N, C-alpha and C positions, 0 to 999 in steps of 0.2 A: 106810787110810794115804794121805796126799796124794802127788801126783806127786813133789814135792820130797823128802819123807821116804823114798820108795821109792828114788829115785836116790841119796840119801846112803847108804842101807844097802848098795846095790849097789856103790857106789864103795869103801866100806870093805872089801867082800869081795874086790874085784879090784884092789886097789892095786898088787899086784906085776906085773900085766899092763899097766901104763900105758905107752903109746907116746908120747903127747903130753900134757903137763900145763901148762896156762896158769893162772897164779895172780895174782890182783889186778892185772891189766894196765891200766895207764893210758897212753894214747897219743894222739897227734894230729898234724896236718899242720904246725901252726905253734906256736911257743912260747906257753904260757899259754892255749891253747884245746884242751881235751881232747875227743876223740870217745869214747874208751873211758874209763870211770870206775871201774875196779876189776873188770874182767871176768875170770871164772874158768871154764874148761871143761877137760874131759879126754876123751881117746880111748884106749881100751884095744886090745890086740892083736886085730885082725880085726873091729873095730867100724866101722859106718857111722853117723856122727854128723851130724845135721841141725841147721842154725842158721837160725832164722826170726825174724821181728820186724818191726815197723812201719818205714816209710820213715825213714831217718836214725838208726836205732837203733845203727849202728856195725858191722853184720854184715860188710860188705866190708872195712872198716877193720881189723877183727879179723884176718882172713886176711892182709892186707897187713902188719900189724904182726908177725904170726908169721913172715912170710917176709922180714922185713928191709926192707920198702918204705915203712914209716911209722915215725917216731921213737917209740921206747918211752921214756916218762918214768919209769916205775917198774913194779914187778912182774916176773914172770919167765916165760920159755917154756923148757920142758925137753922134749927129745926123747930117748927111750931112755936116760934118766938123765943126759944131758949138757945143761948150760945153754947154750942157743943165743941167748939174748936179745940183740937188736941186731946179730947177725951179718948180713953182706951175703948177698944171694941166691945168689951163686956159691959161697959157703962152705956154705950150707944144703943145696944139691943133693947135695954129697958127704957130708953128715950124714944123708941119708935123707929129705929133705923135697922133695916135688914140688908145683908150683903151676900152676894153669891159670886165668889171668885171664878176666874176662867178655868183654872186647873186645881187638882187636889181638893175638890169641893164636896167629897163625901168621906165618911169613915168606912173604908172598904171592908174591914173585918166585922162590922156591925150589920144587923138586918136593917131593912127599910124602916121598920117601926122604931128600932133603937136609934137610928139616925134622927128621926123626927122627935124622939124623946130628948135627944141632945139639944135640939132647938128650944126645948121647954125647960131646961134645967133650972131656970130662975123661977118658974111658976108650974111645977109639976102637977099641982092639983087641977090645972086647967087643961091637961093633956087631952082628955077625951073630947072635950068641946072643940078644941082647935084641930084635933085629928079629923073630926067630922067635917069641918070647914075645908081643910086641905083635900080630903077625900072627894068632896064635891067637885073641886077643880081638877083633881088628878085621880079618877076612880081606880086606875091601875095600881096605885100605891096601896090602896086598901086590899085589893085582891092578892097582892104579892107581899104583904107586910112582913112575912117571915123569911123572905129571900135576902141573902147577903148582898150588900150594895156592891161589893167587889166583883160580883158575877154579872152585873148589869152592863148594857151597852153605854156608849157615851151620851146618847140622847136620854136614856133612862136615868143615868146618874144626874144629868142636868135637872131632870124632873124632881128627883129626890132632894137635890140641893135647893131648888126653889121652894119645895114644900117645907123643908126644914127652916128656911129663912122666914117663911110666912107663919110659923107656929106662934111667934110672940106678937102677932097682930100688928105688924109695922105700919107706920104712916107712910113710909117711903121705902121702896125696895131698890137697891143698887145692883145692877146686873153688869158684869164685866165679860163682854164678848160671849153671850150665851149660845151663838150659833157656830163658834169656832170648832173646826175639826169634824163637823157633822155633814152628812150627805145632804144634797138639796132637799130631799123629801123630809129628812129629820129637821132641817133648818126651818122649813115651812111649819112643821108641827110645833117647834119651839116658839116661833113668832106668834102662832095662834095661842099658845099657852100664856105668853106674856100679855097678849091682848085680853085674854080672859081674866088674868090676875088684875089688870088695870080696871076692867069693867066691874070687878068685885069690890072696887072702892079703894084700891091701893095705888098711890102715886108711884110711878116708876121712872127711874133714871137709868138708861141703858146705853152703855158703850158698845158699839157694834162695828165689826169689820165689813159687813154687807151693807154698804152705805145706802144704796138705792132702796133695799127692802126696809131698812130702818126708817128712812124718810117717808116711805109709803104708809107706815102704820103709826108713826108718832104724831102727837098733837103739835109739838114744836121741836125744833132741832137747834143744836149748836155745832158749828164747825170750829174745831180747835186747830191752832197752828202756832208752833213755837211757844206752847204753854199759855196761850191766850185764846179767848173766844173771838175768833176773827169774823164770823158771820153768824147771824141768828135769824130765825123766822119760823113760820109754820113749815111742816114737812113739805107741803106742796110748793110753798114759795121757794124753799131752798132747792128743790128739784128743778125749778124753772129759772133760777138765778143764773145768768150767763157766766158770772165769775166763778160761782161754785161749780158749775158744770165743767168749765175750762180747767180750773186748778185742781179739783178734787175728784169729782165723780168719775172721771175717766181713768183714775189710777188707784181708787180705793178698794176695789172688789177683793183683791187678794192680799192686802196688807194686814199685818197684825201689830198692835202697839205693845 
């Protein structure tokens, strides 16, 4: 059975556990120029989904369209049975969607604690409870809560950004290139944190430049090409798929979407 056939069979078996379902999404930054051309993906409860593909395939655009930052021209985004297509980011946070952008992902002038408070601006009374949850995942944040985010390293800022996105207890966390610009050691730490977030019960959809490492840790993966989902399957299946190896895995390690 091919990777695509296996993924289709699995999808039919777990349709009821769908947390996020993107169907035939067409989107772009300016009218008449589409970056996504009918992209469809799904994340089920508790899954870690990896999105890989060549430079310009639309990986980051997909996450931004899901989070209301890019205009959706057609298609749909459904989260926990609710159509959220085209809703603005502030509305999506309360609907259970968290997003961590690749760059400019912390408030540099604020402390770590203030950054996390910004993640709870819609439910400030729950701050202490959610802070304890995030501190269990990232103990370093609690120890350094008074330190300004602008003084942190790239890996530490990534930790703050993920922590802030988790403050509203999202059903799904969208991560855009979490390992970008980090040293190999920091990349490994970041992937470990992503895995721990997922184990804590948060479904994760991660766009990643380090294709092999992404496929190693994800439950299922999607390979995007020209704005569509060209291949899909479990991470292990995609790593062994001859077409994926030939067309993508040999050239993806250093590309950024």
